[in-house]
N, C-alpha and C positions, 0 to 999 in steps of 0.2 A: 504494500500500500504506500502510495506517495501522498504527501500532504503539501499543498501550496502554502507558502509563507504569508502571502498577503491576506488580510482579514476583511471580512464583511463588517459593516457597522453592527455592534452588539445590540443597539436599540431597535434594529429592524428585524432581528431574529426572534421568533417566538414559536409558539406551538404550531402556527400555520406555515412556518418556513420563511423563505426569503421574500422580501418585497420585490416588486417589478424592477425598480431602479437598481437593486442589488444584483438581480439576474443579469442586467446589462453590463454591470461592472465585472461580474463573474465571466461573462462571455469574453470580454477583452482580456481578462487574466488567462483564460483557457487558450485563447489564440496565441498569447505570448508564450505560455508554457509549452505548447506543442510546437511552436516555431523553434524554441530553445532545444527541445528534445530532438527535433528533426535534423538540426544542423550542428549541435554542440554535444550531443550524447552518442554513444556507440549504437544504441537502439532507440526506437520511438514506439510509443503506444498507438496502435492504429484502430482503437475501438472506444473513442471518447463520446459514446452516446449518453444521453441524460441519465439512463439507468446506472451508469458507472460513475456518477458524480454524487458526492455526499455533502450536505451542508452540516458541518460539525458544530456541536454546541458552543465551542469557544470562538466561533466566527470564521474558522478556516474552511477551505474547500478540500475535501478528500477525493482522490482519484483511486478507484479500485478496479480490480480485474485486469491484470496486465497479461492476459493470455494471448493477445494478438500483437506482440511486439516484433518488429522487423528491423533490419539494418540495410542501409545502402552500401554497395561496394564503393570504395573511396572515389573512383573516377565518376561513378554515377552520382554520388553526392555533390561533387563539384558541378556536374552538368545540371543537376536539379537546382542547385543554388543559382546558376546562371539563368535557368528558366524562370525562377521566381523574380529575379531582378528585371528580366525582360518583361514579364507580365505586369510588373508595377510601373513600367515606363508608359508614356503616352502612346496610344496605338498609332501605327503607321505601317505602310507596306514594307519598309525596311525592318522594322521590329518584328512584324509577322514572319518575314522570311527568316530572321534569326531564330524565332521560336520554332519554326519548322525544322531548321538545321539542328537545333538543340534536342528536339524530340527524337529525331533520327539518331543523333549521337547517343541518346539514352537507350537505344535499342528498340524503339517503338516501330513496329511494322504494321501496315494496313493492307487491305486487299487491293486498293487502287492507288496507293501512295498519293492521295489527294491532298494538296498543300492547304487548301482552304479548310478542310476538315482538321488537319494537324495543327493549324494555327488557332482554330476555334475551340477545340476540345479543352485545352488547359485554361483558356479564358472562361469557359463555362463553369469550370470547377473552382478556379482560384481567384477570379475577379468578381467585381460587383455585377449583379444582374442589371442589364440595361434595357431601356425601352425597345431598342432595336432587336434585342434577343427575343423578346416576347411578342413583339408586333407580328400578327398573322402567324404566330407560332414558328418564327424564323429559326429558333434553336432546333426544332424538330427537322426542318428542311435541311439544315446544315449537318445534323447528326446522321441523316440518311444518306449523305454523299459517300460515306465510306464506313469501314468497320475495322477495329483493331483485331489483329490476329496474333500479335506477340508484343509483350512489354515486360520490363522487370517487375518482379513482385513488389519490391519496395516502392516503385512509382505508383503502381496500382493501389497500394495501401495508403500512400500519402494522399492520393486523390480521394480515397475513402474518408480519411481524416478531414480533408477540405470540405467534402460534401456533408459530413455529420455536423461540423461546426457551422457551416453555412446555414443548414436547415434549423439548427438551434437558434441562430441569429434571426432567421425569418420569423420564427415563432414569437420573437420579441420585437418584431417590426424593425429589425436592424439589418440593412443590406450591406454586409461587410465584404471587404476585399481581403481574402486570405493572403494574397500576394503582397499587399501594402503592409499588413501586419507582420509577415515573415521576412520582408525585405531586409531589415537590419540584421537579422540572424544569418540570412543568406550572404550578405555582404561580409559579415564577420568571418564566416567560413571561407569565403574566397580569399580574404586577406590572410587568414591563418594557413591556408593551403598553398599560398603563393601562386594563386591562379587568377588573379584579378586582371581583367582586360580593361580597356579604356573606360573609365567612369564606373566600373562595376563595384569597386570597393569604396566608393565615395559615401560618406555618411550624410 
């Protein structure tokens, strides 16, 4: 069992649990904790659903059930860090092309090698949901363009973490960007690995 050090307000904890505002602060803490795990720890927990979170009596948040922990290979962790930094950057054709290259370098293979699909998939998982994504169900149209046939287990599980935390946020009416939250940890890993490209390690 791991316990986060940051505390919720004692006055807001009672027999009914956490207040709404505290759940939002908890979401931010969980995003930070899982970014730290993903880039600064040998393994990360890939199962942070609400049933594995405990509001402890002393105000801390407990993380339980570490049965789905996985590890990135060193080169894949560097590539994943680059992916997160790219996803946190303003969208452009150049950035999308770099995202595609990074996905391929991570070992992602699809049936059609569709670049539009490869650029969109990580945005759907790790970036904020935009009007363009949901208008006329555009996200479904883009996801039907291709299909993944091979990817590293650690990348798949990191996407699982992103999806779980994203939906936790949406239940609180918080449209969070996992990439924005994890960018500082990704940049730290790139610096420590001596793998920074131009602007990648900037704080």
